[in-house]
VOVEX-204179 format. One record per atom (N, C-alpha, C, CB): residue number from 1; z, x, y; residue in three letters. Coordinates in pm, whole numbers. Glycine has a CB too. Layout:
N
- NUM:Z:X:Y:Ala
...
***
This chain:
177
- 1:9947:5686:-10693:Met
- 1:9935:5655:-10833:Met
- 1:10021:5524:-10872:Met
- 1:9981:5783:-10916:Met
- 2:10141:5524:-10812:Tyr
- 2:10230:5418:-10830:Tyr
- 2:10165:5279:-10806:Tyr
- 2:10344:5438:-10741:Tyr
- 3:10100:5269:-10691:Phe
- 3:10045:5136:-10651:Phe
- 3:9929:5096:-10746:Phe
- 3:9994:5140:-10500:Phe
- 4:9859:5196:-10801:Ile
- 4:9759:5155:-10901:Ile
- 4:9818:5088:-11026:Ile
- 4:9679:5275:-10944:Ile
- 5:9926:5152:-11076:Trp
- 5:9995:5102:-11196:Trp
- 5:10068:4961:-11162:Trp
- 5:10103:5214:-11247:Trp
- 6:10117:4954:-11040:Ala
- 6:10175:4827:-10995:Ala
- 6:10074:4716:-10999:Ala
- 6:10232:4839:-10854:Ala
- 7:9954:4750:-10947:Thr
- 7:9839:4656:-10947:Thr
- 7:9796:4614:-11092:Thr
- 7:9717:4722:-10873:Thr
- 8:9793:4715:-11179:Val
- 8:9765:4688:-11320:Val
- 8:9875:4592:-11375:Val
- 8:9760:4824:-11404:Val
- 9:10004:4617:-11348:Leu
- 9:10111:4528:-11387:Leu
- 9:10089:4382:-11343:Leu
- 9:10241:4579:-11331:Leu
- 10:10048:4367:-11223:Ile
- 10:10030:4228:-11167:Ile
- 10:9909:4162:-11234:Ile
- 10:10010:4232:-11007:Ile
- 11:9803:4236:-11266:Leu
- 11:9683:4187:-11334:Leu
- 11:9715:4151:-11473:Leu
- 11:9572:4289:-11332:Leu
- 12:9796:4240:-11544:Ala
- 12:9844:4208:-11681:Ala
- 12:9925:4088:-11681:Ala
- 12:9922:4318:-11741:Ala
- 13:10017:4079:-11590:Asn
- 13:10100:3967:-11588:Asn
- 13:10025:3830:-11563:Asn
- 13:10203:3989:-11486:Asn
- 14:9922:3841:-11476:Ala
- 14:9842:3717:-11442:Ala
- 14:9768:3674:-11567:Ala
- 14:9737:3743:-11323:Ala
- 15:9709:3769:-11644:Leu
- 15:9643:3736:-11763:Leu
- 15:9743:3679:-11873:Leu
- 15:9571:3861:-11813:Leu
- 16:9867:3731:-11870:Ala
- 16:9966:3681:-11969:Ala
- 16:9996:3538:-11921:Ala
- 16:10102:3776:-11977:Ala
- 17:10002:3512:-11796:Trp
- 17:10044:3386:-11748:Trp
- 17:9939:3279:-11798:Trp
- 17:10057:3391:-11591:Trp
- 18:9808:3322:-11776:Ile
- 18:9699:3236:-11817:Ile
- 18:9706:3204:-11970:Ile
- 18:9563:3304:-11782:Ile
- 19:9751:3308:-12038:Ser
- 19:9765:3278:-12194:Ser
- 19:9856:3167:-12234:Ser
- 19:9818:3399:-12268:Ser
- 20:9947:3124:-12131:Asn
- 20:10037:3011:-12167:Asn
- 20:9957:2892:-12193:Asn
- 20:10139:2980:-12060:Asn
- 21:9842:2874:-12133:Ala
- 21:9751:2757:-12157:Ala
- 21:9702:2753:-12298:Ala
- 21:9630:2760:-12065:Ala
- 22:9697:2867:-12363:Leu
- 22:9650:2873:-12500:Leu
- 22:9760:2862:-12605:Leu
- 22:9577:2999:-12520:Leu
- 23:9876:2823:-12554:Thr
- 23:10000:2815:-12633:Thr
- 23:10051:2942:-12684:Thr
- 23:9981:2728:-12744:Thr
- 24:10000:3055:-12613:Ala
- 24:10051:3190:-12649:Ala
- 24:10178:3210:-12567:Ala
- 24:9943:3307:-12620:Ala
- 25:10253:3311:-12612:Pro
- 25:10382:3341:-12547:Pro
- 25:10364:3415:-12417:Pro
- 25:10470:3421:-12640:Pro
- 26:10294:3365:-12329:Gly
- 26:10253:3435:-12205:Gly
- 26:10374:3480:-12119:Gly
- 26:10163:3342:-12121:Gly
- 27:10473:3401:-12113:Asn
- 27:10589:3435:-12029:Asn
- 27:10665:3550:-12098:Asn
- 27:10683:3308:-12006:Asn
- 28:10676:3554:-12224:Trp
- 28:10734:3666:-12291:Trp
- 28:10645:3796:-12273:Trp
- 28:10754:3630:-12442:Trp
- 29:10519:3781:-12264:Leu
- 29:10432:3897:-12242:Leu
- 29:10466:3948:-12097:Leu
- 29:10274:3857:-12259:Leu
- 30:10490:3857:-12005:Ile
- 30:10520:3902:-11868:Ile
- 30:10655:3981:-11868:Ile
- 30:10528:3779:-11769:Ile
- 31:10754:3935:-11940:Val
- 31:10876:4007:-11950:Val
- 31:10855:4139:-12022:Val
- 31:10979:3925:-12020:Val
- 32:10772:4148:-12119:Ala
- 32:10740:4276:-12191:Ala
- 32:10669:4375:-12103:Ala
- 32:10652:4249:-12314:Ala
- 33:10563:4327:-12036:Phe
- 33:10489:4413:-11941:Phe
- 33:10576:4460:-11829:Phe
- 33:10369:4342:-11885:Phe
- 34:10660:4383:-11779:Thr
- 34:10742:4418:-11668:Thr
- 34:10855:4518:-11708:Thr
- 34:10800:4291:-11609:Thr
- 35:10908:4492:-11832:Ala
- 35:11007:4589:-11889:Ala
- 35:10945:4723:-11918:Ala
- 35:11068:4535:-12016:Ala
- 36:10822:4721:-11963:Leu
- 36:10757:4851:-11988:Leu
- 36:10732:4920:-11853:Leu
- 36:10620:4832:-12068:Leu
- 37:10694:4853:-11752:Phe
- 37:10676:4908:-11621:Phe
- 37:10803:4967:-11564:Phe
- 37:10623:4804:-11530:Phe
- 38:10914:4890:-11586:Ala
- 38:11055:4932:-11542:Ala
- 38:11097:5056:-11615:Ala
- 38:11163:4818:-11569:Ala
- 39:11051:5067:-11743:Trp
- 39:11084:5190:-11819:Trp
- 39:11018:5315:-11761:Trp
- 39:11040:5175:-11965:Trp
- 40:10885:5295:-11719:Phe
- 40:10817:5417:-11667:Phe
- 40:10841:5433:-11520:Phe
- 40:10666:5412:-11693:Phe
- 41:10867:5325:-11451:Phe
- 41:10892:5335:-11305:Phe
- 41:11025:5259:-11269:Phe
- 41:10767:5274:-11224:Phe
- 42:11140:5314:-11302:Pro
- 42:11266:5253:-11277:Pro
- 42:11292:5256:-11119:Pro
- 42:11379:5329:-11360:Pro
- 43:11355:5150:-11073:Ser
- 43:11380:5132:-10928:Ser
- 43:11467:5261:-10877:Ser
- 43:11461:4985:-10900:Ser
- 44:11417:5313:-10775:Asp
- 44:11484:5430:-10713:Asp
- 44:11528:5389:-10570:Asp
- 44:11386:5559:-10709:Asp
- 45:11532:5276:-10536:Gly
- 45:11558:5225:-10409:Gly
- 45:11437:5206:-10320:Gly
- 45:11650:5310:-10347:Gly
- 46:11335:5276:-10347:Glu
- 46:11202:5259:-10262:Glu
- 46:11100:5197:-10348:Glu
- 46:11143:5401:-10205:Glu
- 47:11076:5241:-10474:Arg
- 47:10979:5194:-10558:Arg
- 47:11037:5164:-10692:Arg
- 47:10871:5288:-10566:Arg
- 48:10951:5079:-10776:Gly
- 48:10992:5068:-10911:Gly
- 48:11046:4917:-10934:Gly
- 48:11103:5180:-10942:Gly
- 49:11064:4885:-11054:Ile
- 49:11122:4757:-11090:Ile
- 49:11259:4773:-11147:Ile
- 49:11036:4685:-11188:Ile
- 50:11347:4696:-11091:Ala
- 50:11489:4697:-11134:Ala
- 50:11505:4628:-11272:Ala
- 50:11578:4625:-11026:Ala
- 51:11601:4675:-11348:Trp
- 51:11628:4612:-11479:Trp
- 51:11689:4478:-11466:Trp
- 51:11716:4698:-11562:Trp
- 52:11752:4452:-11344:Thr
- 52:11805:4323:-11318:Thr
- 52:11695:4226:-11306:Thr
- 52:11888:4324:-11197:Thr
- 53:11572:4270:-11247:Thr
- 53:11455:4187:-11241:Thr
- 53:11403:4146:-11378:Thr
- 53:11349:4256:-11166:Thr
- 54:11408:4239:-11472:Val
- 54:11361:4215:-11610:Val
- 54:11454:4110:-11673:Val
- 54:11360:4349:-11696:Val
- 55:11586:4120:-11650:Gly
- 55:11676:4028:-11698:Gly
- 55:11660:3882:-11640:Gly
- 55:11808:4079:-11672:Gly
- 56:11633:3875:-11509:Val
- 56:11598:3751:-11446:Val
- 56:11466:3688:-11507:Val
- 56:11583:3777:-11294:Val
- 57:11372:3775:-11523:Leu
- 57:11242:3720:-11590:Leu
- 57:11272:3668:-11728:Leu
- 57:11129:3833:-11603:Leu
- 58:11355:3735:-11805:Ala
- 58:11385:3692:-11936:Ala
- 58:11455:3560:-11939:Ala
- 58:11465:3793:-12004:Ala
- 59:11543:3543:-11841:Ala
- 59:11617:3416:-11836:Ala
- 59:11525:3306:-11788:Ala
- 59:11742:3427:-11743:Ala
- 60:11428:3322:-11701:Ile
- 60:11333:3233:-11668:Ile
- 60:11241:3192:-11779:Ile
- 60:11263:3284:-11563:Ile
- 61:11204:3298:-11862:Ala
- 61:11126:3270:-11976:Ala
- 61:11199:3177:-12080:Ala
- 61:11086:3399:-12039:Ala
- 62:11326:3197:-12097:Val
- 62:11404:3108:-12186:Val
- 62:11398:2967:-12138:Val
- 62:11549:3153:-12196:Val
- 63:11427:2952:-12003:Ile
- 63:11427:2815:-11938:Ile
- 63:11286:2751:-11958:Ile
- 63:11463:2825:-11778:Ile
- 64:11178:2835:-11943:Gly
- 64:11039:2777:-11942:Gly
- 64:11009:2726:-12093:Gly
- 64:10925:2893:-11890:Gly
- 65:11059:2804:-12187:Glu
- 65:11050:2765:-12331:Glu
- 65:11113:2634:-12359:Glu
- 65:11114:2869:-12419:Glu
- 66:11243:2624:-12305:Ala
- 66:11325:2506:-12321:Ala
- 66:11256:2386:-12262:Ala
- 66:11461:2526:-12256:Ala
- 67:11207:2400:-12140:Val
- 67:11135:2288:-12072:Val
- 67:11019:2244:-12153:Val
- 67:11087:2328:-11932:Val
- 68:10937:2345:-12199:Glu
- 68:10820:2308:-12270:Glu
- 68:10851:2228:-12403:Glu
- 68:10740:2434:-12299:Glu
- 69:10946:2276:-12468:Phe
- 69:10988:2214:-12604:Phe
- 69:11049:2076:-12575:Phe
- 69:11098:2308:-12685:Phe
- 70:11136:2081:-12478:Ala
- 70:11199:1945:-12450:Ala
- 70:11102:1844:-12408:Ala
- 70:11304:1954:-12342:Ala
- 71:11013:1875:-12322:Ala
- 71:10915:1777:-12272:Ala
- 71:10831:1726:-12378:Ala
- 71:10830:1834:-12169:Ala
- 72:10781:1811:-12458:Gly
- 72:10692:1767:-12569:Gly
- 72:10771:1679:-12666:Gly
- 72:10630:1891:-12645:Gly
- 73:10890:1718:-12714:Ala
- 73:10964:1645:-12810:Ala
- 73:11026:1508:-12749:Ala
- 73:11075:1738:-12865:Ala
- 74:11073:1524:-12628:Ala
- 74:11143:1419:-12571:Ala
- 74:11060:1286:-12552:Ala
- 74:11196:1467:-12444:Ala
- 75:10939:1311:-12510:Val
- 75:10852:1186:-12482:Val
- 75:10822:1125:-12608:Val
- 75:10719:1217:-12407:Val
- 76:10773:1205:-12708:Ala
- 76:10736:1146:-12837:Ala
- 76:10859:1084:-12904:Ala
- 76:10673:1253:-12929:Ala
- 77:10967:1164:-12898:Gly
- 77:11088:1121:-12967:Gly
- 77:11148:986:-12900:Gly
- 77:11196:1242:-12963:Gly
- 78:11135:985:-12773:Lys
- 78:11177:866:-12701:Lys
- 78:11092:734:-12740:Lys
- 78:11164:897:-12549:Lys
- 79:10980:761:-12781:Arg
- 79:10884:656:-12819:Arg
- 79:10896:622:-12967:Arg
- 79:10742:699:-12787:Arg
- 80:10988:683:-13037:Gly
- 80:11010:657:-13182:Gly
- 80:10937:744:-13277:Gly
- 80:10974:521:-13213:Gly
- 81:10891:867:-13220:Gly
- 81:10817:954:-13313:Gly
- 81:10901:1007:-13431:Gly
- 81:10760:1072:-13235:Gly
- 82:10831:1032:-13543:Ser
- 82:10903:1089:-13661:Ser
- 82:10883:1238:-13650:Ser
- 82:10849:1033:-13803:Ser
- 83:10965:1305:-13748:Arg
- 83:10953:1450:-13749:Arg
- 83:10820:1494:-13795:Arg
- 83:11057:1513:-13834:Arg
- 84:10751:1414:-13884:Arg
- 84:10622:1453:-13934:Arg
- 84:10525:1438:-13818:Arg
- 84:10579:1368:-14059:Arg
- 85:10533:1341:-13745:Gly
- 85:10439:1324:-13623:Gly
- 85:10460:1430:-13531:Gly
- 85:10460:1192:-13549:Gly
- 86:10583:1472:-13507:Met
- 86:10601:1578:-13408:Met
- 86:10549:1715:-13461:Met
- 86:10751:1587:-13370:Met
- 87:10576:1736:-13595:Ala
- 87:10524:1862:-13652:Ala
- 87:10375:1869:-13648:Ala
- 87:10571:1878:-13793:Ala
- 88:10308:1757:-13685:Leu
- 88:10165:1756:-13674:Leu
- 88:10113:1765:-13528:Leu
- 88:10112:1631:-13740:Leu
- 89:10192:1715:-13437:Ala
- 89:10153:1723:-13293:Ala
- 89:10153:1878:-13252:Ala
- 89:10259:1636:-13198:Ala
- 90:10253:1950:-13303:Ile
- 90:10256:2088:-13268:Ile
- 90:10135:2162:-13331:Ile
- 90:10388:2150:-13313:Ile
- 91:10108:2128:-13463:Ala
- 91:9980:2190:-13527:Ala
- 91:9863:2151:-13452:Ala
- 91:9959:2148:-13675:Ala
- 92:9852:2023:-13412:Gly
- 92:9731:1976:-13337:Gly
- 92:9716:2039:-13212:Gly
- 92:9734:1834:-13312:Gly
- 93:9841:2080:-13142:Thr
- 93:9830:2150:-13008:Thr
- 93:9770:2288:-13029:Thr
- 93:9972:2162:-12937:Thr
- 94:9812:2360:-13128:Leu
- 94:9754:2482:-13159:Leu
- 94:9604:2479:-13179:Leu
- 94:9816:2532:-13273:Leu
- 95:9571:2394:-13267:Ile
- 95:9430:2386:-13308:Ile
- 95:9344:2339:-13189:Ile
- 95:9413:2288:-13430:Ile
- 96:9399:2234:-13114:Gly
- 96:9322:2182:-13000:Gly
- 96:9306:2280:-12884:Gly
- 96:9386:2058:-12948:Gly
- 97:9420:2363:-12869:Ser
- 97:9409:2455:-12763:Ser
- 97:9302:2560:-12785:Ser
- 97:9538:2518:-12741:Ser
- 98:9299:2612:-12903:Ile
- 98:9200:2711:-12956:Ile
- 98:9054:2650:-12936:Ile
- 98:9230:2744:-13115:Ile
- 99:9046:2537:-12993:Ala
- 99:8918:2473:-12990:Ala
- 99:8873:2439:-12857:Ala
- 99:8919:2355:-13069:Ala
- 100:8957:2391:-12768:Gly
- 100:8928:2351:-12629:Gly
- 100:8887:2481:-12547:Gly
- 100:9059:2278:-12563:Gly
- 101:8947:2587:-12574:Ala
- 101:8914:2718:-12508:Ala
- 101:8783:2766:-12549:Ala
- 101:9017:2825:-12540:Ala
- 102:8762:2750:-12681:Phe
- 102:8631:2806:-12735:Phe
- 102:8511:2713:-12684:Phe
- 102:8635:2811:-12903:Phe
- 103:8528:2583:-12675:Val
- 103:8424:2499:-12643:Val
- 103:8378:2524:-12494:Val
- 103:8466:2357:-12668:Val
- 104:8480:2553:-12415:Thr
- 104:8460:2572:-12268:Thr
- 104:8436:2713:-12226:Thr
- 104:8579:2523:-12193:Thr
- 105:8413:2804:-12326:Leu
- 105:8379:2941:-12298:Leu
- 105:8260:2962:-12201:Leu
- 105:8350:3007:-12425:Leu
- 106:8156:2882:-12208:Pro
- 106:8045:2902:-12119:Pro
- 106:8082:2880:-11971:Pro
- 106:7933:2810:-12158:Pro
- 107:8185:2818:-11939:Ile
- 107:8238:2800:-11793:Ile
- 107:8322:2923:-11761:Ile
- 107:8330:2662:-11773:Ile
- 108:8276:3006:-11677:Pro
- 108:8342:3125:-11646:Pro
- 108:8495:3111:-11602:Pro
- 108:8264:3189:-11542:Pro
- 109:8581:3189:-11655:Ile
- 109:8722:3206:-11620:Ile
- 109:8807:3080:-11630:Ile
- 109:8733:3258:-11484:Ile
- 110:8781:2977:-11559:Ile
- 110:8865:2866:-11556:Ile
- 110:8831:2770:-11673:Ile
- 110:8853:2798:-11424:Ile
- 111:8713:2777:-11720:Gly
- 111:8678:2688:-11832:Gly
- 111:8771:2694:-11955:Gly
- 111:8539:2720:-11875:Gly
- 112:8788:2811:-12009:Pro
- 112:8879:2818:-12125:Pro
- 112:9027:2777:-12102:Pro
- 112:8877:2958:-12177:Pro
- 113:9071:2804:-11976:Val
- 113:9201:2758:-11950:Val
- 113:9216:2604:-11938:Val
- 113:9247:2821:-11830:Val
- 114:9126:2538:-11875:Ile
- 114:9127:2395:-11864:Ile
- 114:9101:2341:-12009:Ile
- 114:9018:2345:-11757:Ile
- 115:9005:2401:-12078:Gly
- 115:8978:2355:-12209:Gly
- 115:9102:2360:-12306:Gly
- 115:8865:2437:-12263:Gly
- 116:9173:2472:-12290:Ala
- 116:9291:2488:-12372:Ala
- 116:9401:2398:-12348:Ala
- 116:9339:2614:-12359:Ala
- 117:9421:2365:-12218:Ile
- 117:9521:2272:-12172:Ile
- 117:9493:2126:-12224:Ile
- 117:9526:2276:-12017:Ile
- 118:9370:2079:-12198:Phe
- 118:9337:1951:-12244:Phe
- 118:9308:1943:-12387:Phe
- 118:9230:1900:-12173:Phe
- 119:9261:2047:-12447:Gly
- 119:9233:2047:-12593:Gly
- 119:9378:2042:-12663:Gly
- 119:9143:2184:-12639:Gly
- 120:9475:2117:-12607:Gly
- 120:9610:2115:-12667:Gly
- 120:9671:1969:-12662:Gly
- 120:9704:2217:-12589:Gly
- 121:9648:1908:-12547:Ala
- 121:9696:1771:-12525:Ala
- 121:9629:1675:-12619:Ala
- 121:9671:1728:-12381:Ala
- 122:9494:1693:-12637:Gly
- 122:9428:1606:-12734:Gly
- 122:9472:1630:-12876:Gly
- 122:9281:1623:-12724:Gly
- 123:9489:1756:-12903:Gly
- 123:9545:1801:-13040:Gly
- 123:9687:1739:-13067:Gly
- 123:9557:1966:-13047:Gly
- 124:9763:1736:-12963:Ala
- 124:9910:1684:-12979:Ala
- 124:9886:1533:-13004:Ala
- 124:10013:1712:-12838:Ala
- 125:9799:1472:-12933:Phe
- 125:9772:1328:-12951:Phe
- 125:9736:1302:-13099:Phe
- 125:9655:1281:-12855:Phe
- 126:9630:1375:-13147:Gly
- 126:9568:1355:-13274:Gly
- 126:9673:1382:-13387:Gly
- 126:9443:1447:-13289:Gly
- 127:9741:1498:-13370:Gly
- 127:9842:1538:-13465:Gly
- 127:9959:1428:-13486:Gly
- 127:9902:1671:-13417:Gly
- 128:10006:1384:-13374:Ala
- 128:10113:1280:-13368:Ala
- 128:10057:1144:-13432:Ala
- 128:10162:1257:-13211:Ala
- 129:9936:1111:-13392:Trp
- 129:9887:991:-13436:Trp
- 129:9867:986:-13595:Trp
- 129:9758:966:-13363:Trp
- 130:9812:1103:-13642:Val
- 130:9797:1118:-13793:Val
- 130:9930:1117:-13865:Val
- 130:9724:1250:-13828:Val
- 131:10032:1187:-13805:Gly
- 131:10164:1183:-13860:Gly
- 131:10221:1049:-13869:Gly
- 131:10251:1264:-13785:Gly
- 132:10210:976:-13763:Glu
- 132:10277:844:-13764:Glu
- 132:10199:747:-13859:Glu
- 132:10285:783:-13614:Glu
- 133:10068:765:-13861:Tyr
- 133:9992:673:-13952:Tyr
- 133:10018:705:-14096:Tyr
- 133:9841:682:-13925:Tyr
- 134:10037:839:-14123:Trp
- 134:10078:885:-14255:Trp
- 134:10216:830:-14300:Trp
- 134:10082:1036:-14255:Trp
- 135:10298:813:-14195:Lys
- 135:10434:756:-14223:Lys
- 135:10432:615:-14242:Lys
- 135:10528:785:-14117:Lys
- 136:10316:549:-14225:Gly
- 136:10294:409:-14249:Gly
- 136:10325:316:-14125:Gly
- 136:10379:369:-14368:Gly
- 137:10326:379:-14009:Lys
- 137:10346:297:-13889:Lys
- 137:10212:229:-13847:Lys
- 137:10401:386:-13773:Lys
- 138:10223:106:-13789:Pro
- 138:10100:42:-13747:Pro
- 138:10020:130:-13646:Pro
- 138:10132:-95:-13684:Pro
- 139:9894:101:-13638:Leu
- 139:9810:177:-13544:Leu
- 139:9860:183:-13402:Leu
- 139:9675:118:-13541:Leu
- 140:9897:59:-13361:Lys
- 140:9930:40:-13217:Lys
- 140:10064:125:-13184:Lys
- 140:9951:-123:-13184:Lys
- 141:10152:128:-13274:Glu
- 141:10278:202:-13260:Glu
- 141:10247:359:-13264:Glu
- 141:10380:159:-13379:Glu
- 142:10153:394:-13361:Gly
- 142:10112:536:-13367:Gly
- 142:10043:581:-13239:Gly
- 142:10020:559:-13487:Gly
- 143:9962:488:-13186:Tyr
- 143:9893:519:-13056:Tyr
- 143:9993:541:-12940:Tyr
- 143:9796:402:-13020:Tyr
- 144:10099:455:-12939:His
- 144:10199:467:-12834:His
- 144:10276:601:-12846:His
- 144:10297:348:-12840:His
- 145:10311:628:-12973:Ile
- 145:10382:762:-12990:Ile
- 145:10294:879:-12962:Ile
- 145:10437:776:-13133:Ile
- 146:10165:879:-13004:Ala
- 146:10073:984:-12981:Ala
- 146:10046:1005:-12826:Ala
- 146:9943:952:-13056:Ala
- 147:10043:898:-12761:Thr
- 147:10016:905:-12612:Thr
- 147:10138:975:-12551:Thr
- 147:9993:757:-12545:Thr
- 148:10260:949:-12609:Gly
- 148:10381:1017:-12561:Gly
- 148:10378:1160:-12590:Gly
- 148:10504:959:-12620:Gly
- 149:10330:1196:-12706:Ala
- 149:10315:1341:-12742:Ala
- 149:10222:1416:-12655:Ala
- 149:10268:1355:-12883:Ala
- 150:10106:1346:-12618:Met
- 150:10010:1406:-12528:Met
- 150:10068:1428:-12391:Met
- 150:9888:1321:-12518:Met
- 151:10131:1320:-12337:Ile
- 151:10194:1334:-12205:Ile
- 151:10302:1439:-12196:Ile
- 151:10253:1205:-12165:Ile
- 152:10379:1439:-12301:Gly
- 152:10491:1553:-12313:Gly
- 152:10432:1684:-12320:Gly
- 152:10583:1538:-12440:Gly
- 153:10318:1702:-12392:Arg
- 153:10255:1832:-12404:Arg
- 153:10205:1877:-12268:Arg
- 153:10139:1827:-12506:Arg
- 154:10145:1785:-12192:Leu
- 154:10089:1822:-12063:Leu
- 154:10206:1855:-11960:Leu
- 154:9997:1702:-12010:Leu
- 155:10322:1780:-11963:Leu
- 155:10427:1811:-11882:Leu
- 155:10493:1942:-11923:Leu
- 155:10521:1700:-11882:Leu
- 156:10503:1962:-12051:Gly
- 156:10565:2089:-12097:Gly
- 156:10485:2215:-12060:Gly
- 156:10581:2086:-12249:Gly
- 157:10346:2206:-12073:Thr
- 157:10258:2312:-12034:Thr
- 157:10267:2333:-11883:Thr
- 157:10115:2282:-12078:Thr
- 158:10258:2226:-11807:Ala
- 158:10281:2240:-11659:Ala
- 158:10411:2314:-11623:Ala
- 158:10286:2100:-11594:Ala
- 159:10519:2271:-11687:Gly
- 159:10641:2335:-11650:Gly
- 159:10637:2486:-11686:Gly
- 159:10759:2264:-11719:Gly
- 160:10593:2511:-11807:Lys
- 160:10585:2651:-11848:Lys
- 160:10498:2732:-11752:Lys
- 160:10529:2661:-11992:Lys
- 161:10393:2678:-11710:Leu
- 161:10296:2748:-11618:Leu
- 161:10367:2772:-11481:Leu
- 161:10159:2661:-11599:Leu
- 162:10452:2673:-11438:Ile
- 162:10520:2694:-11311:Ile
- 162:10626:2798:-11329:Ile
- 162:10580:2564:-11257:Ile
- 163:10699:2797:-11439:Phe
- 163:10793:2910:-11451:Phe
- 163:10729:3045:-11464:Phe
- 163:10881:2889:-11567:Phe
- 164:10616:3048:-11539:Gly
- 164:10536:3173:-11552:Gly
- 164:10481:3220:-11418:Gly
- 164:10420:3153:-11650:Gly
- 165:10427:3139:-11332:Ala
- 165:10380:3176:-11200:Ala
- 165:10496:3233:-11115:Ala
- 165:10316:3054:-11130:Ala
- 166:10616:3170:-11129:Thr
- 166:10734:3222:-11059:Thr
- 166:10767:3369:-11100:Thr
- 166:10857:3131:-11088:Thr
- 167:10750:3388:-11233:Met
- 167:10778:3519:-11291:Met
- 167:10674:3623:-11248:Met
- 167:10781:3509:-11443:Met
- 168:10555:3580:-11232:Val
- 168:10451:3681:-11183:Val
- 168:10485:3722:-11037:Val
- 168:10301:3619:-11189:Val
- 169:10524:3620:-10959:Val
- 169:10552:3648:-10818:Val
- 169:10674:3740:-10802:Val
- 169:10574:3516:-10742:Val
- 170:10779:3709:-10878:Ile
- 170:10906:3792:-10878:Ile
- 170:10877:3931:-10914:Ile
- 170:11011:3739:-10974:Ile
- 171:10792:3953:-11019:Ala
- 171:10759:4095:-11060:Ala
- 171:10672:4162:-10950:Ala
- 171:10681:4098:-11200:Ala
- 172:10580:4086:-10900:Ala
- 172:10496:4146:-10793:Ala
- 172:10577:4184:-10669:Ala
- 172:10386:4049:-10752:Ala
- 173:10673:4096:-10633:Ile
- 173:10764:4130:-10510:Ile
- 173:10845:4251:-10541:Ile
- 173:10864:4010:-10473:Ile
- 174:10897:4271:-10662:Asp
- 174:10988:4380:-10691:Asp
- 174:10902:4506:-10713:Asp
- 174:11078:4347:-10816:Asp
- 175:10786:4495:-10758:Ala
- 175:10694:4617:-10766:Ala
- 175:10650:4661:-10630:Ala
- 175:10567:4588:-10852:Ala
- 176:10614:4578:-10539:Phe
- 176:10558:4618:-10419:Phe
- 176:10644:4624:-10295:Phe
- 176:10454:4538:-10396:Phe
- 177:10758:4560:-10306:Val
- 177:10853:4559:-10180:Val
- 177:10970:4647:-10201:Val
- 177:10908:4415:-10146:Val
***
């Protein structure tokens, strides 16, 4: 019975990991699912998840969030982006991720993930561009900043996905080894 629940944990963590592409808190869901598993199946030396593993996963999730935020803000900010442009880039990311995932639903499994990633990047671009235009910046400067917001969003999402994949592997190793 233990191995069935361990497999369910890994599948739930994999789905949570994929939800990162939709700008959902997937890495925190991995921490929550693993903590729940550790609660019901504490490590006894042979089976179970150790609470130190849950702590390590939480630390990795914090680092992943910091990387995602820093990458998105740093590139746009380095290019002279305003707070308004960055705020609208965040809003655009949310809207673009959801729209991208919805539009690519007919493509099984991978479509919504790819759509959410690139929809989020396009939303970051559009939001930043609108924000900078609204601030009165010339079109060319707004385009330059918006491109930075898009690149930052892609880099941040890639970083968060890498940290999340690491978390899934760590939880799987502790559950099965």
